[in-house]
Structure formats: C-alpha cells, structure tokens
N, C-alpha and C positions, 0 to 999 in steps of 0.2 A: 423726311419729316423732321422739322426742327425740334430741339429739346423743349422749347416753350409750348409748341403744339402738342407734343407727346404728353406733357404733364397736364395741360388743360383738357385734352381729350380724355385722359385717364380719370381726371376728377369728375368731369361731367358724366362719363360712362358709369362710374360708381354711384353717382347720385341717381341716375335713371334706373340703374339696376336696383338700388335700395328702394326707390319709390315704387317700382313695379312689384317688388316683393312685399313691401309694407301694406300696400292697398290691393294686392292680388289682381293686378291689371292684366296679366297674361295667364292663360290656362291651356292645358293640352288640347290640341285640335283647333285652336283659334285660327280664324282667317281674319286678319286685321287690315282694314283700309287705312292707309296713312294719307291724310288730306294734305296734299302738297300745294301750297299757295305760290311757291316760288320765292318766298321770303326766307330770311336767315333762320327763323325758328323751325320751319318745316323741313328745311334742308338738314339741320343738325339733328332734329328728331329722327328722320329717316336714316341718316348716317349711323346714329347710335343704336337704333333698333335693329338694323341689319347686323351689327356686331353682336348685340345681345342675343338675338334669336338664334344666331349660329352657335351659341355656347349654352343654350338651355338644354336641360335633360329631357325635354319633351318637345314634340313638333308644334311649331307655330308658323303660319304662312303670312307673308306681308304682300299687300297689293297697294302700290302708290297710285293715287288718283289726283290728277290736276285738272282744274276747270279753267279754261280760257273764256273769260267773260267779255271778250271783244272790246276791251278798253283801248283808247287811242294810243298808238305807239307800242302796242304789245308785241313782244318778240320772245317766243318760247323755245327757240332753237337750242339755246344753252341748256335749258331744263331737260329737253328731250334727249340731248346728247348725254347729259349726266345720268339720267335714268337708264338709258341703254347701256351705259358703261358698268352699271351695278350688277347687271344680270338678273335683277329682280323683276317680277311681273309688274306692269304698270299700264295705265290707261290715261289718255288725255281727252277730255270732253270739251265741247264748245257750245256755249249758250250765250246769247247776247243779253245778259242781264244789265249791262251798262246802259243800253238805250232805255230799258224799262225803268231803271232808277232815275236817270236824268230827265225822263219824260214825266214821271209821276211826282217828282219833288222839285221845289224851286232851288236855285243855286245856293241860296242862303241856308238851306236845310242841311242837317247832318245825314249823310247817306248810309252810314254804317249799319243801322238797324235793318232797313229794308234790304240792303245788299246782302247782309248776313242771312236773313230769312230765305231769300231766293237761292243763295248758294247752298244753304243747309238742305233745302228741299231737293235740289239736284243731286247732292252727294248722297243723301239717304236713299234716293231711288237707285242710284248706281250701286250702293252698298248691298241693297236687296238683290239686285240683278246678279251681282258677283258672288252672292252667298256669303257675305262677310258677317261675322258675329260681333265685331267691334270696330269702332272708328276712332283712330288716334289723332288728336289735335295737338298743335304745337304751343299751346298756352304755357307760359312760364310763371315764375314767382311774382314778377311785377304785375302781370295780368291779373292774378288772383288778388293781390293786395289792392290794386286800383279798383277792381270790381267790388271788393269789400268796402272800400271807402265811398265809392259811388252809391252803393246801397245804403250805407250808414247815413250819409249826408243828404242824399236826394230822395231816397225811397223809404226811409224809415224802417229798415229791416237789417238784421244781421245775416248776411249771405255773401259767400265768396264763390270761387270756382273749385268744386271738389275734384279730387284725382280721378273719380269714376262716378258715373251716374247712368241710369237707364232712361232712354228716351220716353217721352210721354205715351207713345203708342206701344211701348214694350218691345220693339223690334230689335234694338241694338243697345249695347253698352258703349258709351263714349268714354274714352280714357285720355288722360293727360300725363304722360310720363315725364314731362319737363316741368311740372307744376312746382317742384321744389328747387328748381335750378335758376340761377340769376341771369337776367337778360344780358347783362354786360359780358358775362363769360360766354354765353351762347353766341353773341355777336362777335366776340374775339375769335372764337373757334371758326366761325363761318368765314371770317376774313383771312385767318391763317390758311385754311384749306382752299379758299378762293372759289366758293360756290358762285355760279352765274345767277345772281339775284335778279328777280323780276320786280321792278318798282311798281307800287300801286299808284296809278294816276287818278284814281277816283276820290277816295276819302283821304288819302295821304296828304293832299294839298290843302285841305280845309283847316282853317285855324280856329282857335277858341273852343275846341272840344272839351267837354267836361273831363274826359279821361286824361287829357293832356294836363289839365289843372291838377288832377290828383297826382300825376307823375311829378309835377313841379313841387307840390307840397311834400312828397316823399324826399325829393332832393334837398329841400330846405331842412327837413328833420334830420336827414343824414349828415348835413354839415355840422349839426350839434352833437349827434350821436351816430358814429360811423356804422354801427351794427344794427340800426333801427329796422332795416328790412328783415334781417334774420330774426330779430326779436318779434316782429309782427307776424311773421310766418309761423313761428313757434306758438304764438297766441292762438292761431287758428287750429293748432293741434292740441291745445291745452284749455278747452272750454270748461267752464264751471257752471253747469245748468242751475245749480242751487242758488246762484247769485245773479240770476237774470229775472226778468219780469214776465216772461211768457208762461202763462198758466198751463198750457198743454205740455210744454217742455218740462216744467216743474213736476207735473203729474207723471210723465213718462220716466223721469229721472227717479222718482220715488219707487216706481214699479219695475225698475230695471232688474235684470238677472243678477244673481248674487256674485257672479264672477266679474262683473263690470265695475271696476274701481271699488272693490269691497271696502267697507268702513274699517278703519284700524281698530283693533281690540285695545281698549284703554283699561288698564287695571285701576281699581279704586285706590285712592290715596289713603294710607292708614292714619295719617296725621294731617291736620289742617292748621293753618295759622290762626292764632287767637284773634278774635275781633270783639273785644269786650265793649259794651256800651259806655259812653261817658255821660250819658244823660238818658232818662226815661220819661217819656211824655212831656207835655208842655213845650216850651221853647228851648232850643239848644243854647248852651251858654255861649256868650260872646268871648272869643279867645283874645287875649291881649296882643 
C-alpha cells in the first residue's frame, strides 16, 4: 500500500466512523445488506465497512448483495472475485430490469427513476429474505448536495439525502455511511486500490440530466470558493427552523424538547444608552 493510499484510506475511514457514530447508523446485532452496484462508491463503502465492523465493540454482520440487471456488455467476474476474496457473505442476484426499462421508456427519456424503483424493490425483497435490519447505500456528499439543489430548484422543497431513514413500509432502515465524504476522494481511493469497476451502460450514457447540471453548477461555485461543498454540507447540519416559512416546522420547533438547542440565558442589562427625543409631536425639525 502506497503512502498516499494509506493516508486517503485513513481519512475516509475516520469520516465513515464519525458519520456512523454521529447518526447511530450501526447497532449491536445488526445484519446490514451492503448494496453493491459495482461502482466506485459501493466498493469503497464495503471496503471501509468491513474494516469498521471488525473494530466495533459489538457484533454487526455484513452481507454484500449485487444485482445483475442484464445490461449489454455486463461482466461481473471481477466483482465476484473481489467479494470471494473478502471472506464476507455475499449474494449475486440476476433480474432483467434492463429490458423492462428500455421497453417502457423512449430512448430520449431519463431511465434513472424507473431503474432505481425496480432495483430498490428487488433489493428490499432480498433484504427481507436474508433477515437484514438495515440496507447500506453508497451515496456520498455530492449526491446529497445535488439532491438538495434538485429539490430546491425543481420541486420547491428543502430536502436532501439523510444519513439514515426508515422505509415507508417500516421494514428496514436505510443508511448512508459515506454521505459526508467527498466523491473525489472516494474515486481516488477506488483507483488506488484498483477495484474492478462495472460501468453502467444504461443511464450513464444519457446526456443532459438535471443532476449533471447541478454537478456543473457546484463546480462553477467551487471555482470561486474552493470550500463551497463543505460549507453547503455544513448548512444541512445547521438548519434554523425559526427562519423558514414552513408553519408545521415552525410549530414543531416551538414545541421542541428543552434539551434541543436550548435558548441562551440572557441577563438583563442594568444600563441602557440614552435615547432622548429631539422633538415631540408635529413634524420633526429639518437638520441642516
């Protein structure tokens, strides 16, 4: 392992560890399905979680699950060999969602939404069969920032990707241990280690996606302010409900528990600056 790889891996490991602790992503007895797409993010996620779980003071089991969607040119041999080399439990599923997506949608359409729904349903079914309590996804910092911007500009709502949420049916918790980690560093570590990446030939080749436009906007902002991504991520951690316009949020904020951002105790000031009137009633004098 090169020194550059060691430092990069150590930094990302600390970030994942801190994220897991800050948002309580892992608990004793968890069986976590790690969704392995074969891209750089899921490889790095699984790689770091294996290291983290081995050092936890309580038992957590990982199960890597990869879905072969029957895309043209698919070759999962490298991924299978990698998973076998880890000694961790894994499954590879096969379902021809590619034909479903390309049949139902025209070539000019964006496939991501339908493809994601189909993939999610298959993975949820597998997670239930495997007895998993949580599903770990490889979304990173840029994913949540771009999602925030998409919702802000196109959907009219303040919503990003949380580190943890419960599925609508209440069956699983979905966790994102990489949500505070930079995509560039994840990609650099994946390249250093040499993971056998599986390219996406379905949506990856489509141009003009709104998400790509958000990424380009972030890049332009970064040219003017290099730390803009870190600042925006911190803004998602630093919400001020009292200064928004959502009445439900404002009501919940007023009724919050006393220990949630308690109001500072302000001592009354014994003296105040004099503010004597220069005129009473009528019109104020015109100053020269």
